[in-house]
N, C-alpha and C positions, 0 to 999 in steps of 0.2 A: 739053564739048570733051573728047576724047581726047589719050593723048600715048603716044608709042612707049615699052614697058618700056625697061628701063635695069638693067643689070647694076653692080654696084660696081667702080668703077675700081681699081687694083692697091693703091689707098693705103686700101682697106677691105676686101680679103681676108682673109682669116682668116688669121691669121699673118702679117701686114704691120706694121709696125712705126712706120708712117705716119699722122697722125689723118688723120682725113677734114675734108675741107672742107664748108663752104657747100653747095657746088655738089652734092657727094656724098650728104648728107642731104637735101636737098630732091629730087635724084632719087630717093630710095628714098621716103621720103615721099612723091610724086607716083604712083608704084609700086603703093604699098601702097594709096592711095585708090582708084587708077583697081580695087585687087581687091577691097578691103570696101566699096565702096558701092554700094547698088544703083543699077541704069541712070537712073532716074527722079530721084534724089538727085545722080548724078556727073554729069548735064546741065547741074545748076546751080554748076556747081566749074570754075573757067579754072586747069586745073592748070599750065598753062605761067605763070600770075601767081602761084602762093605764091612768098614772099619770107619773107626771117628775121623781114618786121612784119607778114605776116597773122597775124589773130587764130584762134585756133584755136577759138573759139564763131561764128564766122564761117562755118567748115565745116558741113555737116551731119552731125554724128558725133553718135551718141548713147551710149551708156557701152559697147554691145558692140562698135560698129565703132572706137570709139576704143582700146580694150583689143584688138582684131585688129589695127589698124593699128598700132598700139606692138608687138605680139609681132614682126610682120613686121620694122620696125626694128630689135628686139633680136636677130632673125635673122639680118638684113644682116650688123650690124657686131659682133654676138655680144658684147652686152653685156644688163645687167639694169635693166629701167626697173621699179622701183614702182611699184604702180595708183597710191599715192598721191602718188605725183612726177607720172605719166601726168596725174592729174587736177588737177595743180597748175600745169600750163605753159601760160601766157596767150597765148603768140605763139610760130610756128614756130621764132623763133631762140631762144625758150627749152629746146626740145627738141635745137636742133641743138647748143647749147651742154651741157647734158647727156651726151649723145653723145659729143661731142668732148671732154670730163671724163673719162668712163667708160674710153674706148678710151685715152686719154693715162697713164690711171690703171692700167690693166692694162699698158701698156707700161712703164710703171715698177717693176711689180711683175716683171713678165718672163712674164707665163702668158697664154693662153687662154683660160683659163676667166671 
């Protein structure tokens, strides 16, 4: 199943001070998966069914596609996700919480880096 690519909301655009919502992060993950997964793998993923409780191991991600998807998330939200962290996320919600914490920390420091 495919989904229409989305763009980050005003809360996630560079320079925005608002922390992204789960919906923002899920939309970015859906778009990243649509971009990085091979068509045969993507055919086995219901992108619309992704939620905070989706186990990352249930997705057809190998180490290369996981890093590629995390890179897309990093670029969307302008945060850094260390590889060690990326491989330790168990559920989509873990990723969402991490991104939200990093965005909030950046906002508290008053920086876009």
